[in-house]
C-alpha positions, 0 to 999 in steps of 0.5 A: 745723450748721443744724437743721431749725428753721433755728437753728445748733446743734453738737449737731445732726448731718445726713448728706446725703452721696450721697443719705443722709438721716440726722439726729440730735440728739447731745445727746439721743442722749448722754443716759442713757438715750438720748432719742428725737429727732424733727425737730419737737423742734428748733423749741422747743429752748432749746439753740441760744440757750444755745450762742449766748449762752454759750461756756463750756467748763465748761458741761454741758447735761443734756437732758430732754423734757417734755410738760406735757399729753398734747395739747401738743407735746414741749419739750426743756429742759436742766438746766445744770451747771458742771464747774469750780465744781460749781454746777447749775440756773443760767440757761444763757444767763448762766452760773454767774457764777464762770468768767467774772465780769461786769465792773462795766459789766454790773453797773451800776457804773462804777468804772473805765470811763466809757462814753458812747454 
């Protein structure tokens, strides 16, 4: 579903049926303890970009809301965890590297693939 910031995120839920106006972030609501969600949190959230770049079923996102200083806006950040390899704190856009190994084309080598533009 499209967030108030205009990004596509499957953790965002909006119920607008017959005049209802209920919106929530199910990632933050599912945290332990639940984190209060505000509409402005979607504008600087990393989760839609991670979900767009990585579709691994083993990827688990653990949300946190940080505010470095009291006068700076809240920022939703996530810690990543792979339930298959039990690795944590890796770049969510790329993945853990074990579930979906990179081919030699992306590593910079060209042992069996000749790619010309």
